[in-house]
N, C-alpha and C positions, 0 to 999 in steps of 0.2 A: 864648500858649501853653497857656489853656483852651480857646482856638475850636481849635487844632492838636488835642488831645487827643479833642473831643469829635468833631469830622470823623472823625478815627482809630477812634472807638468805631463812628459810622457805617459805617465801609468796612467794619467785623469786619464788622459785623450785617446789613450787605447781601451780602456774601463767603458768612457761614455759610447766610442764607436760600439763596441762589444753588446752595450746595455741594448741600445737603438737596434741594432740587426735583430737582439733577440723580441726586443719588443714588437719590432716589424714582422719578424714571425710569425709572434702570437696573434695579431691583428692580422695576418693574412688568413691562418687559420679559422679563426673566432666569423669575421667576415664572411668569408666560404661557408662556411656552417651557418651562419645566418642569412646570407644569400640564399642556400641550399632549404631554409628553414622559409625564408619569406617566399621562395616563389611557387614553395610547397604550397604554403597558405593559400597564397593568391592562385593557381591553379586549383585547390581543392574546395576552394570558396566557389568560384567559376563555376566547378562542374555539380558542385551543389544546387547552386544557382539555376544551373541548366536543367538539372535531373527535378527539381521545383517544377521549372518552367513547362520540362515536357511533362508534365503529369498533371498540371493546369489545363495546359491545351488538351490533352487525351481528356480529362472530364469535362473541358467546355463543348468540346466536339461530341461527346457521349450524352452531353446533359440537350445539346440543340437537338441530335437525333430520337431521345428519348420525347422529348416534346412536340418534335414532327410528327413521327409517328402516333403519338397519343391524341395529339390536335385531329389528324385522318380521322384515325378509329372512333374517336369519341364524336368527331363532326357524322361518321356515316351509323351508327349508332343512333345516334341523339337526329337525324333524320328520319331513320326507320321507326325511332320509338314515338314520333308526331305521327305517322302515320298510325303505330297504335292508339295515339292518344284520340287520335281522331273518331278510329271506330267507338272507342269506349264512351266518348260523349255523345253520337249518335244512335249507337243502337237501344238505347234507352228511350229515345223521344218516341210519345205517342203518335206523331204526325207520321213516320215512317212505318205506321203498321199497313197501312192499304195500300203501299204504293207497289210497285211491281216490284220482281228481282234485277231487273235489267237498272232502274232506276238505282233501288236499295244498295249495288254493288257501285253505280257510279258514285254515289252517295256517300259509301262507307270506305272506299279503298280510292287513296289517291295514286299517282302514275309512281309516286316514289319507292309504292310496294312490287312494281316493276322494274327495279333496275337490277343492275346485274349483281350478282351474289349477293341476291336476298331471294329468298323464299317467299313461297304465296302466305297471303294471310286468311287465317283462318279463326271462326266464330263460333264456340263452343258454348253450348248452356249449361245451367249449374248442373246436370247431370252428366255434363261431359260428353254430351251428344255432338256432332260437325253439323251445325247450321247455316254457314255462311262460308263460303272460300272465294278469295279475290281473284281465282285463275277462274272459274266456272259457273256458271248460274244455278248448275242442278250437280251440287256436291255429292259423293256416294256416299254412304253411310259409313260413319268411324266413330269409336267413341275412346276418348282418352281420359277418361275420368281417375283412372287407374297409373294416369304419368306425373312424376314428382312436380312437375309446374304447375299442374291443376290441383294438385292437394296443397302446394305451399301458397296459391292466392284464397283455395278454399276456407283454409286453416287460419290466414295470416290477413287481415283486412287492408294491414299499411303494408303490403310487401310490395310495393311499387312495382317500376322493372324488374324484371327476375330475366337473369342470364343462364340458360344450363349449360347444362355439362355437355363437349362435345359429343356427338355420335348420330346414326343414321335419324335421319328426317326427311321423312318423304324420297326416300331412293337417296339423298345425297347427304356425305358426312357433313354437318353442320353442328349449329348450336342453336337452339330456341331462344327467343325473347317474347314476355309473354308480360300481359297485362292483365288485372284484376276487375271485372265488368260489375259494376256495384249501382243494385239500382235506387231510385229515387228516395226508398225508405230506409236504405241502408243495407240491404239484404244482397245475399250475392248472387248474381244473376249469370257467371257463366267467367269464361275466361277467352280475352281475343289472343293469340299468338301469333307468331313468323318465326322465321330460321334466317340465319346470317352464314352465310356457306362457308368453309375453310378455306376454299378456294383465294377468297378474300385477301386472307395473310399471306398465303402463298404470292400472289402477284404481288401483293404489297412488298413482303421482304427482299423479295427475287429482283427488286430492280435497284438496292441496295449494293455498294460494293465491300464486301465485307473480308478479314483476315482468318484464316480456316480456324484462329481459337476464337473469334469474337462470336458473341451468345446472346441473341436477344428472345428473350421471354416473354408473353403476353401473359396475366394473368388476371383469373377474375378478381374480387375486391376483396375476398375472401379464404386467398393463395392457394387456388386452384390453378394450372396450368390449362391455357385453353390453347395458345398454339406457341412454338418454340421456331428459332435457325440455329445451330444444322437441326434438320425435322428430324426427330424420335417416337415414332406412335407408342412408344410404352412412356413417356413422359405424358401424353395429353391426359388432360383429365387428373391428374397425379396432384395430391394436397403436397407442397412442398412447406408447408407450415412449420417443420423441424429445424428448418434452416433457418440460422441467425438473420440473414438477408433479408427473409422474405419476412419474418417476423418484426423487424426493424420498419420495411414499406410500410405495412400495416397499420403500423403505430404513426409513424410520420409522413406528413402527406409528401415533401419531398427529402429527399438526402443522398449521398456516396458511402456506401459500407466496402470492408474488404475482408471476401469471403471465400470458402472453399466451394467449387462446385458442386453440385450435385449431379453432373453431367461425365466429368474426369474426375474428381478432387483437385482440379489445379488452383490457383488462388486468383481471383480476379478483380478489380474493381467493377462493383457493381451498383449505378445509377438509375433513378427513377424518377418522375416529375408527376404529382399532382395523384395519389393514391387516392384522394378521393371519389375518383369519377370507379363506373361500374368495373371499366376496363381499364389493366395500369402494365405499363411497358416498362420492362427492364432491361437496360442493357446491360453487357459485362464485356469487361475486355481483360486481358491478361496481363499481369505486370510483366512479362516479357514482352511483350509486343507494345506495351506503352512507354519503354527502356530500351527499346532496340535501337534506335539511333542514336539516343545517349549512350547506349553502351557503346557502341560502334567509337562514337567522340571520345568518350573517355580512354579506351585503350588506344587510338590514337596520340589525345593529348598527352595519356600518362606514359605512352612510351618514348614520346620527344623529350617528355618530362625525366625520367627514369634517363636516357641518354645524355642528358645536359647535367643530370647528378652525378653520373659516373663519370662524363668530361671532366666536371668540375671538380668530384673527388680525386680524378686521376692526377688532377694537376696539381691539385694540394696536396698530394703523398709526394709527389715529386719533386716538388717546392720542397716540403718538410726533409725528403732525405736530403736533397742540397744543401737545404741548412744544416741540417745535423752534419755531414758529410764536412759544412766546411770550417762548421766548432769545433769540428775534431782537430782539422786541418789547422785551424788557429790556435787552438790549445797544444798541439804538436808543436806549431813553429816558437809559440812562445816560449814553450819548453825548453827548445832547444835555443832560442834566442837569450833565456835567463839561465842556461846550466851551462857549468865550466867543461869542457870535453873532455879535459884530463883526470877529474877527480870524481864528478857526477853530481858537484854541490852547484849551491847556486853561483850565479857571477857575481857580477862588481853591479853591474846595473839591474840587478833582481833585488841585489843587497839593497842597493839606495833607493829604490822604490818602497821595500818593505818596512825599511829606520822610519821612512817618513808619514806610511802608512799606521803603524804601531805608535809610533810618538802622539799622534793625536789621538789613537784609541786611549793610552794610556793617559794622555793631557785630560781628555774628557772623563773619565772613568776613576780617576785619581789612583792608578796603581803601577807599581816601580817598572821601572824597565830596563833589564841588565845588558850589557855588552860585553865581550869576552874578542880580546884581541890575542890570536894566536901567531908565533912566529916558527918557522924552522932553525931551531943554534948550528952556526957553522957550516948553512947550506949550502953558499956559494963554494967554500973551500971543495965541500963533499962534493958539488956538483963540476968541480974545475978538476979534482983527483980523479973521481970514476966515471965523468961523463953524464952526457944529459940524462942517457937511457935509465940510471941506474937512480940520478936527481927524480926523476918522473915518477919512479917505482915509489921512494921515498914520501912522495907527497900523496900518494895514493894511499899507504898505509894509514900516512897520515889523516888525510881525510876520511877513511873506514873509522878511526876513532873518534872521529869529531861526531861523523854522523848518527854511530852509535850511542853516540854522549846526549844528542838534539834530539829528540826522540818523540815529542809531542808535535801538533798538528799545524801551533802558531810559532815554533820554534826554524828559525832559518840561520843554514849553517852555507858558511859561502867563501867561496876563493878569493880576497880580499886583492892578492894582485902578488904573482910572484911565491914565495915561502909565505907569504901572508894569511892566514885566514880570521874570520870575525862570524863571533857565532851570536843571535839576537836573542833574548832570552825576555820574553812579556811574561809581565807579570811574578819576576824572580828578584827577589829583593838580595842582598847584597850576598849572608850566609848561603843561600841557595844557588847562586850565581857562583861564589867560590867553589864549593863543593864541586861542582858539577866540571869546572876548571879545574882542578886537581884529579878527577875521575878523567878527564880528558889526557893529562900532563903523564898522570900513571900509565894509560892505558899506552902512548908514545913508549915508554920508556919501559914499559916491558919487553916492548919489540928490538930492544937495544941488544937483546941477548946476541943478537947477530951484529959483526963490528962494524959493518959498513951503514947502520942504520942512525939516524940523528933524534937526537931529544928537542922538544919544544919549550918556547916560556909564554907565560899565558898572562896577557893584563886584564883585571876585571874591574868595570864601573857598574852603578847600578844606582837609579833616583827615579824620582819621582818626578814630570816633566811637569813645569809651568811656564806662565806666560813670558818671564824673562830669560828661559834658556832656550834652546835650537838642538835637535841631531848632532848637529857639530859638536859641541859642547860633551855631550856622553861619547861619541868618538874621539875627542879628544883625550877627555879623562881615561877612558882607556887604553888608545894610546901611551900615553904618559905613564901610565902604570905597567906597560908592556916595557917602554925602554928602564923603568926600574927594575923590572926582574933580569934585561939583560944586562943593568950594572951590578945586579946582586952574585953575576956567576953565572945565569940561563939553566934551565929546567927547575924553574919555577913558578908560583903562580905569586902575582901584586894586585890585590884589590886596592884603590883608589879610595881616598879617603871619602867624607860626605861633604867636606868642601873642595874636593877635587883639585887638590894642590899638593898635598903631601901622600904619596903613595906606601901603604905599608903591603910588607910583607907576611901570606901566609904561612 
């Protein structure tokens, strides 16, 4: 009884150790996967934040550049427009009718008209004839009645400041800035016009440090290109309102949009500020340049993360392989430790562990548990007469017969000791256990055609375990039934009665 309990304790301790090891292996694998997923998520989140930061930084830089350029251009146009307004406000004054040309020029034209990149200011009468020129007291005869700016002011009293398309004006590539001259009675009195040389934009944009794919486009407030960098004469004066970014610029005062460039078709981020002014600056930067630094950092961090993932995965796989190898080795060792070397059946240690385990299961489920105790008849005499080798051969033959009858996965056939065997049959009532015992006895008997073969006696016990019984009671009942079989003349099967006292012969 103590031996059985001690073996059961060892069995449970061994199982607990195996379970702890398997749980540790699973936890290792899951922890490795969780660590990889966690670090990947953190890395991905950081990289996304870096990407958004790069985009925000690029957008802010572009906004500042657009605002600075727009402010510079608007200020110069506004200063020049003040000169045009000065002419408009004084040209209709009756007091100036009798003054000399020199005085009139001093009154009409201020020093702003002579600044660098600005053309001369000219005054045309209602018929388009040149009347005054800021660069000379005696202007040459000239008529601009057919010019677009003249017609626009003549036909629209509310035109305000008009900025013409870039072109040749007074021998210089410029754009005309003009205003209507309206009399005291509201009649059309002519046009005052000046020009802003495109060299101003060249000088302004040349001072900037730009990447090869950066684009800066200066639009008129109707979507017509005035200047751009990189400079391309084909685009100067071109209407780009067919582009979504330009249409949005004309609708929204300030904003940002991603659109394909009309220059090369590359996707860019375009930003503008204050499109309510006569001239709008749009800055474009390719997404490739915006994310260039981020991409390099992403590749570097991604490479490090990939190396770490490979390292962790490799270490995990190595440990998992070692765990599997250890489990196989443990199973093999357990099998060797629980298998009888001669017969291939389970040994006494394994039998003690199994009967304790199956007893608990049968008790919980209230199912019968049967036990066959089998002993080789006259084996000692046979062994002494023919030698141990012949005796071992007989035991192997008997073991084969027993193994052939105990085929279920829960059945446990074991060499109990010497020439004695035990077969544990979970869930089998007495009738079924008695039939299996007879099957084993008959199979062994059929081998007795060889006169050197022996027969077996079988003791059978089956009961439903309860709290008042122990596994030793089942073993004792089957053992008594075996002794009863021996006393009946051997080569027979005897079943223990339900009260476990008086065996009965099958």
